[in-house]
Structure formats: structure tokens, C-alpha cells
DSSP file (Angstrom, degrees, kcal/mol; ACC not computed):
  #  RESIDUE AA STRUCTURE BP1 BP2  ACC     N-H-->O    O-->H-N    N-H-->O    O-->H-N    TCO  KAPPA ALPHA  PHI   PSI    X-CA   Y-CA   Z-CA
    1    1 A M              0   0    0      0, 0.0     2,-0.4     0, 0.0    20,-0.1   0.000 360.0 360.0 360.0 135.9  -78.3  219.6  -60.1
    2    2 A A        -     0   0    0     18,-0.1     2,-0.4    20,-0.1    18,-0.1  -0.810 360.0-161.6-104.3 143.5  -76.9  216.1  -59.7
    3    3 A L        -     0   0    0     -2,-0.4     2,-0.5    16,-0.1    16,-0.2  -0.988   8.2-171.1-124.0 129.0  -77.9  213.1  -61.8
    4    4 A T        -     0   0    0     -2,-0.4     2,-0.5    14,-0.1    16,-0.1  -0.975  11.0-158.8-126.5 133.0  -77.2  209.6  -60.6
    5    5 A K        -     0   0    0     -2,-0.5     2,-0.2    14,-0.1     3,-0.0  -0.942  22.5-133.0-108.4 126.2  -77.6  206.4  -62.6
    6    6 A V        -     0   0    0     -2,-0.5     2,-0.1     1,-0.1    12,-0.1  -0.554  28.9-104.5 -80.2 140.0  -77.9  203.3  -60.4
    7    7 A R        -     0   0    0     -2,-0.2     2,-0.4     1,-0.1    -1,-0.1  -0.368  26.8-139.8 -65.7 136.4  -75.7  200.4  -61.4
    8    8 A D    >   -     0   0    0     -2,-0.1     3,-1.0     1,-0.1    -1,-0.1  -0.809  31.6-101.6 -93.9 140.4  -77.4  197.5  -63.2
    9    9 A A  T 3  S+     0   0    0     -2,-0.4    -1,-0.1     1,-0.2     0, 0.0  -0.301 102.9  20.9 -60.3 138.8  -76.2  194.0  -62.0
   10   10 A G  T 3  S+     0   0    0      1,-0.2    -1,-0.2    -3,-0.0    -3,-0.0   0.710  78.9 168.1  80.0  21.7  -73.8  192.3  -64.4
   11   11 A M    <   -     0   0    0     -3,-1.0    -1,-0.2     1,-0.1     3,-0.1  -0.455  36.5-113.6 -68.9 139.9  -72.6  195.4  -66.2
   12   12 A P    >   -     0   0    0      0, 0.0     3,-2.1     0, 0.0   153,-0.3  -0.289  40.3 -81.4 -72.1 157.9  -69.5  194.8  -68.3
   13   13 A E  T 3  S+     0   0    0      1,-0.3   153,-0.2   153,-0.1     3,-0.1  -0.309 119.5  29.0 -56.9 139.1  -66.1  196.3  -67.6
   14   14 A G  T 3  S+     0   0    0    151,-3.0    -1,-0.3     1,-0.3     2,-0.1   0.304  88.0 133.9  90.7  -9.9  -65.9  199.8  -68.9
   15   15 A A    <   -     0   0    0     -3,-2.1   150,-2.9     1,-0.1     2,-0.6  -0.444  63.4-113.4 -74.2 147.4  -69.6  200.4  -68.6
   16   16 A V  E     +A  164   0A   0    148,-0.2   148,-0.2     1,-0.2     3,-0.1  -0.735  36.6 175.8 -83.0 120.7  -70.7  203.7  -67.0
   17   17 A L  E     +     0   0A   0    146,-3.3     2,-0.3    -2,-0.6    -1,-0.2   0.788  62.2   7.1 -96.8 -34.0  -72.3  202.9  -63.7
   18   18 A Q  E     -A  163   0A   0    145,-1.0   145,-2.2   -14,-0.1     2,-0.4  -0.993  54.2-161.7-146.6 149.3  -73.1  206.3  -62.2
   19   19 A V  E     +A  162   0A   0     -2,-0.3     2,-0.4   143,-0.2   143,-0.2  -0.985  12.3 177.4-132.6 124.9  -72.9  209.9  -63.4
   20   20 A V  E     +A  161   0A   0    141,-2.6   141,-3.0    -2,-0.4     2,-0.3  -0.993   9.2 173.7-127.9 134.8  -72.9  212.8  -60.9
   21   21 A S  E     -A  160   0A   0     -2,-0.4     2,-0.3   139,-0.2   139,-0.2  -0.973  16.7-167.9-142.8 152.1  -72.5  216.4  -62.0
   22   22 A A  E     -A  159   0A   0    137,-2.5   137,-2.2    -2,-0.3     2,-0.5  -0.996   6.8-160.8-139.1 137.4  -72.6  220.0  -60.6
   23   23 A T  E     -A  158   0A   0     -2,-0.3     2,-0.5   135,-0.2   135,-0.2  -0.983   7.3-152.4-121.8 125.0  -72.8  223.2  -62.4
   24   24 A K  E     +A  157   0A   0    133,-2.7   133,-2.3    -2,-0.5    16,-0.1  -0.842  21.9 166.0 -97.2 124.1  -71.8  226.5  -60.8
   25   25 A T        +     0   0    0     -2,-0.5    -1,-0.1   131,-0.2     2,-0.1   0.554  53.6  78.1-113.6 -14.0  -73.6  229.6  -62.2
   26   26 A D  S    S-     0   0    0      1,-0.1     2,-0.1   115,-0.0    -2,-0.0  -0.360  85.0 -94.1 -92.2 177.9  -72.8  232.1  -59.5
   27   27 A K        -     0   0    0     -2,-0.1     2,-0.3   129,-0.0   113,-0.2  -0.475  34.1-172.8 -91.1 159.3  -69.5  234.0  -58.9
   28   28 A F  E     -B  139   0A   0    111,-1.5   111,-3.5    -2,-0.1     2,-0.3  -0.974   2.5-170.7-150.9 136.7  -66.6  233.1  -56.6
   29   29 A T  E     -B  138   0A   0     -2,-0.3     2,-0.3   109,-0.2   109,-0.2  -0.948   1.3-174.0-127.7 152.9  -63.4  235.0  -55.6
   30   30 A H  E     -B  137   0A   0    107,-1.9   107,-2.7    -2,-0.3     2,-0.3  -0.968   8.4-171.3-148.1 127.2  -60.4  233.8  -53.6
   31   31 A S        +     0   0    0     -2,-0.3     2,-0.3   105,-0.2   105,-0.2  -0.558  54.6  83.5-123.2  66.2  -57.4  235.9  -52.5
   32   32 A S  S    S-     0   0    0     -2,-0.3    99,-3.1     2,-0.1     4,-0.1  -0.986  71.5-129.2-159.8 153.9  -54.8  233.5  -51.1
   33   33 A T  S    S+     0   0    0     -2,-0.3     2,-0.4    97,-0.2   100,-0.1   0.343  86.5  95.8 -87.3   8.1  -52.0  231.3  -52.3
   34   34 A T  S    S-     0   0    0      1,-0.0    97,-0.2    95,-0.0     2,-0.1  -0.835  86.6-112.2 -96.9 135.2  -53.6  228.4  -50.4
   35   35 A F        -     0   0    0     -2,-0.4     2,-0.3    95,-0.1    95,-0.2  -0.434  40.4-178.8 -68.0 136.2  -55.9  226.2  -52.3
   36   36 A T  E     -F  129   0B   0     93,-2.1    93,-2.4    -2,-0.1     2,-0.3  -0.972  31.6-101.1-134.3 150.3  -59.5  226.5  -51.3
   37   37 A T  E     -F  128   0B   0     -2,-0.3     2,-0.7    91,-0.2    91,-0.3  -0.524  30.5-126.3 -74.4 131.6  -62.6  224.7  -52.6
   38   38 A V  E >   -     0   0B   0     89,-2.8     3,-2.3    -2,-0.3    89,-0.3  -0.682  33.1-119.5 -75.9 114.6  -64.8  226.6  -55.0
   39   39 A T  E 3  S+     0   0B   0     -2,-0.7    -1,-0.1     1,-0.3    87,-0.0  -0.309  97.6  23.6 -58.3 137.1  -68.3  226.4  -53.5
   40   40 A G  E 3  S+     0   0B   0    -16,-0.1    -1,-0.3   -15,-0.0    -2,-0.0   0.338  99.9  92.5  89.8  -7.2  -70.7  224.7  -55.8
   41   41 A L  E <   +     0   0B   0     -3,-2.3    86,-1.8    86,-0.2     2,-0.3  -0.369  63.4  98.5-116.9  53.7  -68.0  222.7  -57.6
   42   42 A T  E     -F  126   0B   0     84,-0.2     2,-0.3   117,-0.1    84,-0.2  -0.976  45.2-175.6-133.0 148.4  -68.0  219.5  -55.5
   43   43 A V  E     -F  125   0B   0     82,-2.3    82,-2.8    -2,-0.3     2,-0.4  -0.988  14.7-143.2-140.8 148.5  -69.7  216.2  -56.0
   44   44 A D  E     +F  124   0B   0     -2,-0.3     2,-0.3    80,-0.2    80,-0.2  -0.910  21.3 174.0-111.4 140.5  -70.0  213.1  -53.9
   45   45 A I  E     -F  123   0B   0     78,-2.5    78,-2.9    -2,-0.4    -2,-0.0  -0.996  21.4-153.1-144.7 141.6  -70.0  209.6  -55.3
   46   46 A T        -     0   0    0     -2,-0.3    76,-0.2    76,-0.2    74,-0.1  -0.929  24.0-137.5-116.2 106.5  -69.9  206.1  -53.7
   47   47 A P        -     0   0    0      0, 0.0     3,-0.1     0, 0.0     7,-0.0  -0.283   2.1-143.3 -62.6 147.6  -68.3  203.5  -56.0
   48   48 A S  S    S+     0   0    0      1,-0.1     2,-0.3     2,-0.0    72,-0.1   0.583  82.5  24.0 -85.8 -11.6  -70.0  200.2  -56.1
   49   49 A S  S >  S-     0   0    0     70,-0.3     3,-1.0     1,-0.1    70,-0.4  -0.995  70.1-127.1-151.4 149.5  -66.7  198.3  -56.3
   50   50 A T  T 3  S+     0   0    0     -2,-0.3    68,-0.3     1,-0.2    69,-0.1   0.682 111.6  61.3 -68.9 -16.1  -63.1  198.8  -55.4
   51   51 A A  T 3  S+     0   0    0     67,-0.1    -1,-0.2    66,-0.1   113,-0.0   0.588  82.5 109.6 -82.6 -13.0  -62.3  197.9  -59.0
   52   52 A S    <   -     0   0    0     -3,-1.0    66,-0.6    67,-0.1     2,-0.3  -0.286  57.6-146.8 -66.9 148.7  -64.2  200.8  -60.3
   53   53 A K  E     -C  164   0A   0    111,-2.4   111,-3.4    63,-0.1     2,-0.5  -0.814   8.1-139.6-106.3 155.0  -62.5  203.8  -61.9
   54   54 A I  E     -CD 163 115A   0     61,-2.9    61,-3.3    -2,-0.3     2,-0.6  -0.974   6.2-152.8-119.7 119.7  -63.8  207.4  -61.6
   55   55 A L  E     -CD 162 114A   0    107,-2.5   107,-2.2    -2,-0.5     2,-0.5  -0.796  16.7-165.0 -86.4 120.7  -63.6  209.6  -64.7
   56   56 A V  E     +CD 161 113A   0     57,-3.0    57,-2.5    -2,-0.6     2,-0.4  -0.946   9.3 179.8-116.0 127.7  -63.4  213.2  -63.5
   57   57 A M  E     +CD 160 112A   0    103,-2.8   103,-2.9    -2,-0.5     2,-0.3  -0.993   2.0 179.3-130.1 126.6  -64.1  216.1  -65.9
   58   58 A I  E     -CD 159 111A   0     53,-2.7    53,-1.8    -2,-0.4     2,-0.4  -0.938  13.3-171.6-125.3 152.3  -64.0  219.7  -65.0
   59   59 A N  E     -CD 158 110A   0     99,-2.3    99,-2.7    -2,-0.3     2,-0.4  -0.949  13.9-174.1-139.6 121.0  -64.5  223.0  -66.9
   60   60 A V  E     - D   0 109A   0     49,-3.1    49,-2.7    -2,-0.4     2,-0.5  -0.944  12.5-161.0-122.9 134.2  -63.7  226.3  -65.2
   61   61 A Q  E     + D   0 108A   0     -2,-0.4    79,-2.9    47,-0.2     2,-0.3  -0.939  39.6 114.0-109.8 132.5  -64.3  229.8  -66.4
   62   62 A G  E     -ED 139 107A   0     45,-2.5    45,-3.3    -2,-0.5     2,-0.3  -0.982  39.0-150.8-174.2-175.1  -62.3  232.5  -64.6
   63   63 A S  E     -E  138   0A   0     75,-2.2    75,-3.2    -2,-0.3     2,-0.3  -0.897  15.4-133.7-158.4-177.2  -59.7  235.2  -64.5
   64   64 A Q  E     -E  137   0A   0     -2,-0.3    79,-0.2    73,-0.3    73,-0.2  -0.952  24.4-101.9-145.0 165.1  -57.3  236.8  -62.0
   65   65 A D    >>  -     0   0    0     71,-2.1     4,-1.2    -2,-0.3     3,-1.2  -0.356  43.0 -98.3 -85.3 172.4  -56.2  240.3  -61.0
   66   66 A V  T 34 S+     0   0    0      1,-0.3    -1,-0.1     2,-0.2    69,-0.1   0.749 122.6  55.4 -64.9 -22.9  -53.0  241.9  -62.2
   67   67 A N  T 34 S+     0   0    0      1,-0.2    -1,-0.3    67,-0.1    68,-0.2   0.742 104.1  54.9 -78.6 -22.3  -51.2  241.0  -58.9
   68   68 A A  T <4 S-     0   0    0     -3,-1.2     2,-2.9    68,-0.2    -2,-0.2   0.823  73.6-171.7 -82.0 -33.2  -52.1  237.3  -59.3
   69   69 A N  S  < S+     0   0    0     -4,-1.2     2,-0.3    64,-0.1    -1,-0.2  -0.295  70.8  21.7  68.3 -56.2  -50.6  236.7  -62.7
   70   70 A D        -     0   0    0     -2,-2.9    62,-1.6    -3,-0.1     2,-0.5  -0.959  66.9-143.3-136.8 153.5  -52.1  233.2  -62.8
   71   71 A G  E     -HG  98 131B   0     27,-2.4    27,-3.0    -2,-0.3     2,-0.3  -0.980  23.8-144.5-116.9 116.3  -54.9  231.4  -61.1
   72   72 A F  E     -HG  97 130B   0     58,-2.9    58,-2.2    -2,-0.5     2,-0.4  -0.616  14.1-167.4 -85.0 141.4  -54.1  227.8  -60.3
   73   73 A V  E     +HG  96 129B   0     23,-2.5    22,-2.3    -2,-0.3    23,-1.7  -0.983   9.1 176.2-125.9 135.2  -56.9  225.2  -60.6
   74   74 A A  E     - G   0 128B   0     54,-2.6    54,-2.7    -2,-0.4     2,-0.4  -0.997  26.7-129.3-143.2 148.2  -56.6  221.7  -59.2
   75   75 A I  E     -IG  82 127B   0      7,-0.7     7,-2.8    -2,-0.3     2,-0.4  -0.783  28.4-164.5 -92.5 137.6  -58.9  218.6  -58.9
   76   76 A Y  E     -IG  81 126B   0     50,-2.5    50,-2.3    -2,-0.4     2,-0.6  -0.967  21.2-154.3-123.9 140.9  -59.1  217.0  -55.5
   77   77 A R  E >  S-IG  80 125B   0      3,-3.1     3,-2.7    -2,-0.4     2,-0.3  -0.967  80.6 -51.0-105.5 109.3  -60.3  213.6  -54.3
   78   78 A D  T 3  S-     0   0    0     46,-3.7    48,-0.1    -2,-0.6    45,-0.0  -0.467 125.2 -21.7  53.9-118.5  -61.2  214.4  -50.7
   79   79 A S  T 3  S+     0   0    0     -2,-0.3    -1,-0.3    -3,-0.1    -3,-0.0   0.309 120.7  95.4-100.6  11.0  -58.0  216.1  -49.5
   80   80 A T  E <  S-I   77   0B   0     -3,-2.7    -3,-3.1     0, 0.0     2,-0.2  -0.892  71.2-132.6-106.2 120.2  -55.7  214.6  -52.1
   81   81 A P  E     -I   76   0B   0      0, 0.0     2,-0.3     0, 0.0    -5,-0.3  -0.474  29.5-177.2 -66.9 136.9  -54.9  216.5  -55.4
   82   82 A I  E     +I   75   0B   0     -7,-2.8    -7,-0.7    -2,-0.2     3,-0.1  -0.933  59.7  29.7-130.1 158.6  -55.3  214.3  -58.5
   83   83 A G  S    S+     0   0    0     -2,-0.3     2,-0.3     1,-0.2    -1,-0.1   0.846  91.5 127.1  62.9  33.3  -54.6  215.1  -62.1
   84   84 A V        -     0   0    0     -3,-0.2    -1,-0.2     1,-0.1    11,-0.2  -0.793  63.3 -93.9-117.0 162.3  -51.9  217.5  -61.1
   85   85 A G        -     0   0    0      9,-1.2    -1,-0.1    -2,-0.3     3,-0.1  -0.137  49.7 -86.1 -66.5 167.7  -48.3  217.8  -62.2
   86   86 A D        -     0   0    0      1,-0.1     2,-0.2     7,-0.1    -1,-0.1  -0.301  51.4 -87.7 -69.5 156.6  -45.3  216.2  -60.4
   87   87 A T        +     0   0    0      6,-0.1     2,-0.2     1,-0.0    -1,-0.1  -0.515  53.9 171.9 -61.2 130.4  -43.5  218.0  -57.5
   88   88 A D    >   -     0   0    0      3,-0.5     3,-1.9     1,-0.3     2,-0.1  -0.712  52.0 -69.1-151.7  90.9  -40.9  220.1  -59.1
   89   89 A G  T 3  S-     0   0    0      1,-0.3    -1,-0.3    -2,-0.2     0, 0.0  -0.371 106.7 -24.2  61.5-133.8  -38.9  222.5  -56.9
   90   90 A D  T 3  S+     0   0    0     -3,-0.1    -1,-0.3    -2,-0.1     2,-0.1   0.316 100.6 127.7 -92.1   8.7  -41.1  225.3  -55.7
   91   91 A R    <   -     0   0    0     -3,-1.9    -3,-0.5     1,-0.1     2,-0.4  -0.402  65.7-113.0 -71.4 143.1  -43.6  225.1  -58.5
   92   92 A T        -     0   0    0     -2,-0.1     2,-0.3    -5,-0.1    -7,-0.1  -0.626  26.0-130.1 -78.2 123.7  -47.3  224.9  -57.6
   93   93 A R        +     0   0    0     -2,-0.4     2,-0.3    -9,-0.1     3,-0.1  -0.594  46.0 150.5 -74.6 129.7  -48.8  221.5  -58.5
   94   94 A N        -     0   0    0     -2,-0.3    -9,-1.2     1,-0.1   -20,-0.2  -0.980  56.5-126.2-155.3 164.0  -52.0  222.1  -60.5
   95   95 A S  S    S-     0   0    0    -22,-2.3     2,-0.3     1,-0.4   -21,-0.2   0.885  90.2 -34.8 -79.2 -42.4  -54.3  220.7  -63.1
   96   96 A F  E     -H   73   0B   0    -23,-1.7   -23,-2.5    -3,-0.1    -1,-0.4  -0.959  60.1-119.8-164.3 171.2  -54.2  223.9  -65.2
   97   97 A L  E     -H   72   0B   0     -2,-0.3     2,-0.5   -25,-0.2   -25,-0.2  -0.923  11.5-137.4-124.0 156.3  -54.0  227.7  -64.7
   98   98 A L  E     +H   71   0B   0    -27,-3.0   -27,-2.4    -2,-0.3     2,-0.3  -0.909  26.6 170.0-105.0 133.1  -56.2  230.5  -65.7
   99   99 A Q        -     0   0    0     -2,-0.5     2,-0.2   -29,-0.2   -29,-0.1  -0.820  11.4-167.4-148.4 102.7  -54.5  233.6  -67.1
  100  100 A S        -     0   0    0     -2,-0.3     3,-0.1     5,-0.1   -37,-0.1  -0.613  17.2-145.6 -91.1 153.6  -56.5  236.4  -68.7
  101  101 A S  S    S+     0   0    0     -2,-0.2     2,-0.3     1,-0.1    -1,-0.1   0.536  79.9  26.7 -97.3  -7.8  -54.8  239.1  -70.7
  102  102 A A  S >  S-     0   0    0      1,-0.0     3,-1.9     3,-0.0    41,-0.3  -0.987  81.5-109.2-152.9 157.9  -57.1  242.0  -69.7
  103  103 A A  T 3  S+     0   0    0     -2,-0.3    41,-2.6     1,-0.3    42,-0.5   0.715 117.0  50.7 -60.0 -24.3  -59.3  242.9  -66.8
  104  104 A G  T 3  S+     0   0    0     39,-0.2    -1,-0.3    38,-0.2     2,-0.3   0.339  93.5  96.3 -96.9   6.0  -62.5  242.3  -68.9
  105  105 A W    <   -     0   0    0     -3,-1.9    38,-0.5    46,-0.1     2,-0.4  -0.688  52.5-159.4-102.9 150.6  -61.6  238.9  -70.2
  106  106 A V        -     0   0    0     -2,-0.3     2,-0.3    36,-0.1   -43,-0.2  -0.991  11.1-152.9-123.8 136.4  -62.5  235.4  -68.9
  107  107 A E  E     -D   62   0A   0    -45,-3.3   -45,-2.5    -2,-0.4     2,-0.4  -0.816   6.7-140.2-107.0 151.0  -60.5  232.3  -69.8
  108  108 A S  E     +D   61   0A   0     -2,-0.3     2,-0.4   -47,-0.2   -47,-0.2  -0.922  20.8 178.8-110.2 132.8  -61.8  228.7  -69.9
  109  109 A G  E     -D   60   0A   0    -49,-2.7   -49,-3.1    -2,-0.4     2,-0.3  -0.985   1.6-177.5-131.6 144.9  -59.8  225.8  -68.7
  110  110 A S  E     -D   59   0A   0     -2,-0.4     2,-0.3   -51,-0.2   -51,-0.2  -0.964   6.2-175.3-141.8 160.8  -60.7  222.1  -68.6
  111  111 A M  E     -D   58   0A   0    -53,-1.8   -53,-2.7    -2,-0.3     2,-0.4  -0.986   6.1-166.5-153.5 140.9  -59.2  218.8  -67.3
  112  112 A T  E     +D   57   0A   0     -2,-0.3     2,-0.3   -55,-0.2   -55,-0.2  -1.000  17.1 168.1-130.4 131.7  -60.1  215.1  -67.5
  113  113 A T  E     -D   56   0A   0    -57,-2.5   -57,-3.0    -2,-0.4     2,-0.6  -0.998  30.6-133.0-145.0 148.0  -58.5  212.5  -65.4
  114  114 A L  E     -D   55   0A   0     -2,-0.3     2,-0.3   -59,-0.2   -59,-0.2  -0.899  26.9-165.0-104.9 117.5  -59.2  208.9  -64.6
  115  115 A D  E     -D   54   0A   0    -61,-3.3   -61,-2.9    -2,-0.6   -33,-0.0  -0.734  16.9-159.0-103.6 146.8  -58.9  208.1  -60.9
  116  116 A A        +     0   0    0     -2,-0.3   -63,-0.1   -63,-0.2   -64,-0.0  -0.748  17.9 171.2-122.8  81.6  -58.6  204.7  -59.2
  117  117 A P        -     0   0    0      0, 0.0    -1,-0.1     0, 0.0   -64,-0.1   0.692  28.0-147.9 -70.4 -20.4  -59.8  205.3  -55.6
  118  118 A N        +     0   0    0    -66,-0.6     2,-0.3   -68,-0.3   -68,-0.2   0.925  58.5 104.8  55.0  51.0  -59.9  201.6  -54.6
  119  119 A T        -     0   0    0    -70,-0.4   -70,-0.3   -67,-0.2    -1,-0.2  -0.986  61.9-154.5-153.6 157.0  -62.8  202.2  -52.2
  120  120 A I  S    S+     0   0    0     -2,-0.3     2,-0.2   -72,-0.1   -70,-0.1   0.109  71.6 104.0-116.2  16.1  -66.5  201.6  -51.8
  121  121 A S  S    S-     0   0    0      1,-0.1    -2,-0.1   -75,-0.1   -76,-0.1  -0.625  88.2 -83.0 -90.9 157.2  -66.8  204.5  -49.3
  122  122 A Q        -     0   0    0     -2,-0.2     2,-0.3   -76,-0.2   -76,-0.2  -0.327  47.4-160.6 -61.4 139.5  -68.2  207.9  -50.4
  123  123 A I  E     -F   45   0B   0    -78,-2.9   -78,-2.5    -4,-0.1     2,-0.5  -0.935   9.1-146.8-121.2 142.8  -65.7  210.2  -52.1
  124  124 A T  E     -F   44   0B   0     -2,-0.3   -46,-3.7   -80,-0.2     2,-0.4  -0.963  11.6-166.5-110.4 121.3  -65.9  213.9  -52.6
  125  125 A Y  E     +FG  43  77B   0    -82,-2.8   -82,-2.3    -2,-0.5     2,-0.3  -0.890  18.8 171.1-101.1 134.7  -64.4  215.3  -55.8
  126  126 A S  E     -FG  42  76B   0    -50,-2.3   -50,-2.5    -2,-0.4     2,-0.5  -0.945  35.5-123.8-142.7 162.0  -63.9  219.1  -55.8
  127  127 A V  E     - G   0  75B   0    -86,-1.8   -89,-2.8   -89,-0.3     2,-0.4  -0.933  32.2-172.1-102.8 127.5  -62.4  222.0  -57.8
  128  128 A K  E     -FG  37  74B   0    -54,-2.7   -54,-2.6    -2,-0.5     2,-0.3  -0.924   3.3-160.8-121.0 148.5  -59.9  224.1  -55.7
  129  129 A V  E     -FG  36  73B   0    -93,-2.4   -93,-2.1    -2,-0.4     2,-0.3  -0.897   7.9-172.0-127.3 156.3  -58.2  227.3  -56.7
  130  130 A S  E     - G   0  72B   0    -58,-2.2   -58,-2.9    -2,-0.3     2,-0.2  -0.986  19.9-132.5-146.9 136.6  -55.2  229.3  -55.5
  131  131 A A  E >   - G   0  71B   0    -99,-3.1     3,-0.5    -2,-0.3     2,-0.4  -0.617  23.5-124.1 -86.7 150.1  -54.1  232.8  -56.5
  132  132 A K  G >  S+     0   0    0    -62,-1.6     3,-1.2    -2,-0.2     4,-0.1  -0.755  88.3   5.0 -92.8 140.0  -50.5  233.4  -57.5
  133  133 A N  G 3  S-     0   0    0     -2,-0.4    -1,-0.2     1,-0.2   -64,-0.1   0.828 126.3 -67.8  59.1  35.8  -48.5  236.0  -55.6
  134  134 A S  G <  S+     0   0    0     -3,-0.5    -1,-0.2   -66,-0.1   -66,-0.1   0.785 101.0 131.0  57.5  31.0  -51.4  236.7  -53.1
  135  135 A G    <   -     0   0    0     -3,-1.2     2,-0.4   -68,-0.2    -4,-0.2   0.105  60.7 -88.0 -87.1-151.3  -53.5  238.2  -55.8
  136  136 A T        -     0   0    0   -105,-0.2   -71,-2.1    -6,-0.1     2,-0.4  -0.986  25.9-155.8-126.5 136.7  -57.2  237.3  -56.4
  137  137 A I  E     -BE  30  64A   0   -107,-2.7  -107,-1.9    -2,-0.4     2,-0.4  -0.917  12.0-155.7-107.0 139.2  -58.7  234.6  -58.6
  138  138 A F  E     -BE  29  63A   0    -75,-3.2   -75,-2.2    -2,-0.4     2,-0.5  -0.952   1.1-157.5-118.4 130.3  -62.2  235.1  -59.9
  139  139 A I  E    S+BE  28  62A   0   -111,-3.5  -111,-1.5    -2,-0.4   -77,-0.3  -0.921  77.0   3.4-111.1 133.9  -64.5  232.2  -61.0
  140  140 A N  S    S+     0   0    0    -79,-2.9     2,-0.3    -2,-0.5    -1,-0.2   0.764 123.1  64.6  66.6  27.4  -67.4  232.8  -63.4
  141  141 A R  S    S-     0   0    0     -3,-0.3    -1,-0.2   -80,-0.2     2,-0.2  -0.970  80.0-110.7-164.5 161.6  -66.5  236.4  -63.9
  142  142 A S        -     0   0    0     -2,-0.3   -38,-0.2    11,-0.3   -36,-0.1  -0.468  42.1-101.8 -88.5 170.0  -63.8  238.7  -65.2
  143  143 A E  S    S+     0   0    0    -38,-0.5   -39,-0.2   -40,-0.4   -40,-0.1   0.937 124.7  38.6 -58.3 -47.9  -61.6  240.9  -63.0
  144  144 A D  S    S-     0   0    0    -41,-2.6    -1,-0.2   -39,-0.1     3,-0.2   0.681  92.8-150.5 -80.2 -15.8  -63.6  244.1  -63.7
  145  145 A N        -     0   0    0    -42,-0.5   -41,-0.1     1,-0.2    -2,-0.1   0.872  21.5-160.7  50.5  42.4  -66.9  242.1  -63.7
  146  146 A S        -     0   0    0      1,-0.1     2,-1.3     4,-0.1     7,-0.3  -0.311  17.2-145.4 -60.6 129.9  -68.3  244.7  -66.1
  147  147 A N        +     0   0    0     -3,-0.2     2,-0.3     4,-0.1    -1,-0.1  -0.528  64.4 103.1 -93.8  67.5  -72.1  244.8  -66.3
  148  148 A A  S >  S-     0   0    0     -2,-1.3     3,-1.8     1,-0.1     5,-0.4  -0.971  82.7-115.5-146.2 156.1  -72.2  245.6  -69.9
  149  149 A T  T 3  S+     0   0    0     -2,-0.3    -1,-0.1     1,-0.3    -2,-0.0   0.740 118.0  57.1 -66.5 -20.4  -72.9  243.7  -73.2
  150  150 A S  T 3  S+     0   0    0      2,-0.0    -1,-0.3     3,-0.0    -4,-0.1   0.487  94.6  91.5 -87.3  -2.1  -69.3  244.3  -74.2
  151  151 A G  S <  S-     0   0    0     -3,-1.8     3,-0.1    -5,-0.1    -4,-0.1   0.039 100.3 -84.5 -78.6-168.3  -68.0  242.6  -70.9
  152  152 A A        -     0   0    0      1,-0.3     2,-0.1    -6,-0.1    -3,-0.1   0.468  63.5-137.9 -80.8  -2.2  -67.1  238.9  -70.4
  153  153 A G        -     0   0    0     -5,-0.4    -1,-0.3    -7,-0.3   -11,-0.3  -0.381  33.8 -59.7  80.5-159.1  -70.7  238.0  -69.8
  154  154 A S        -     0   0    0     -3,-0.1    -1,-0.1   -13,-0.1   -13,-0.1  -0.752  62.3-176.9-128.8  80.6  -71.9  235.6  -67.1
  155  155 A P        -     0   0    0      0, 0.0     2,-0.3     0, 0.0    -2,-0.0  -0.135  14.2-137.6 -78.3 175.4  -70.2  232.1  -67.7
  156  156 A A        -     0   0    0    -96,-0.0     2,-0.3  -129,-0.0  -131,-0.2  -0.911   7.4-151.1-129.2 156.0  -70.8  228.9  -65.8
  157  157 A S  E     -A   24   0A   0   -133,-2.3  -133,-2.7    -2,-0.3     2,-0.3  -0.866  15.8-167.8-124.5 159.1  -68.3  226.1  -64.5
  158  158 A S  E     -AC  23  59A   0    -99,-2.7   -99,-2.3    -2,-0.3     2,-0.4  -0.984  19.6-159.6-149.5 157.8  -68.9  222.4  -64.0
  159  159 A I  E     -AC  22  58A   0   -137,-2.2  -137,-2.5    -2,-0.3     2,-0.4  -0.992  15.9-178.9-135.2 132.5  -67.6  219.2  -62.6
  160  160 A T  E     -AC  21  57A   0   -103,-2.9  -103,-2.8    -2,-0.4     2,-0.4  -0.999   4.0-170.6-132.1 135.2  -68.8  215.7  -63.7
  161  161 A V  E     -AC  20  56A   0   -141,-3.0  -141,-2.6    -2,-0.4     2,-0.4  -0.971   2.0-166.4-124.3 142.5  -67.7  212.4  -62.4
  162  162 A M  E     -AC  19  55A   0   -107,-2.2  -107,-2.5    -2,-0.4     2,-0.6  -0.987  17.1-138.0-127.8 130.8  -68.5  209.0  -63.9
  163  163 A E  E     -AC  18  54A   0   -145,-2.2  -146,-3.3    -2,-0.4  -145,-1.0  -0.796  22.6-160.9 -85.0 126.3  -68.1  205.6  -62.2
  164  164 A I  E     -AC  16  53A   0   -111,-3.4  -111,-2.4    -2,-0.6  -148,-0.2  -0.933  22.8-113.6-110.6 126.4  -66.6  203.2  -64.7
  165  165 A A              0   0    0   -150,-2.9  -151,-3.0    -2,-0.5  -113,-0.1  -0.315 360.0 360.0 -61.8 133.3  -67.0  199.4  -64.1
  166  166 A G              0   0    0   -153,-0.2    -1,-0.1  -152,-0.1  -153,-0.1   0.441 360.0 360.0-101.4 360.0  -63.6  197.8  -63.5
């Protein structure tokens, strides 16, 4: 569910103008080293000024199979990764990685970044994932997805963006 706060005229610099959020409660899997958007972890926002900043906050619950080793997670503004590390050789640029120690475990990862999109056009912010070594990354579930009280449970992931007056 998305919540939007309409900007009030004359808001001071640093004021929160809009908040848009999405929470993903269902499961998602991806078996490729190519980044793909996690369905349900995208939000659209239209800044009211080119001076506005967008505070992006994500929290992702997930795991990977033994072939993947790591599951890379990255924040994107439209088709541009943001809040990721610098290019460094063959290393995959990402916001963080998910790495569980057992098939029944789920790890939580989070990232907050301040973006300066310099536009008043609609922007889509999304969470994208990529498996390492052509394995599989799992969102909102463990690798074994055990249906037992001793399993990893049924977690949720989220993305929230806030327009901040510039």
C-alpha cells in the first residue's frame, strides 16, 4: 500500500514533502547473474522541484542457494543503480549482499541513500537482485522454504522513498 503526502506551499528546506512506500509479503526467486527487479518492491514518485532530494530506504529479507554464495541487492532509480559501490575490476556493484549460513536461514539487509534526481518527472525506484555464480536468490523465504515453526518463517521486505524539500 502506498501513502502519499501532498506538499504544502512554502515548506522549509529539509521538510518531508511526500512519502511513498511498498511492502512485499509474497515470495520471489531469481536464478541469474543479471540484475532483475523484485516484483512488488518498486515505487513511483514525482518530485515537486528539481532541488528536491529523495531519501530511499530499503529492507530486504532473503537467502541464496549453495551455488549462489551471495545474493546481490541494489537500489535503482529508473535504469540507474544508486547507493552502490564504485566500479572496481570485475566486482559486482551492489548496495549490499545477502548471505545465509544454512538452507533454513533468512538474512536481513538494509540500505539508506539520499538521491538528487534533479527532475520534476516521475521516477521509479526499485530493488533489484542478482545471484552470484548463476545460483538462485530467494526473497522473503529461506532456501529450503520449510513450512514448519522451526523454519525461517514468512518475512516481508519494503522500500520507502521520501521527497525532501531542497
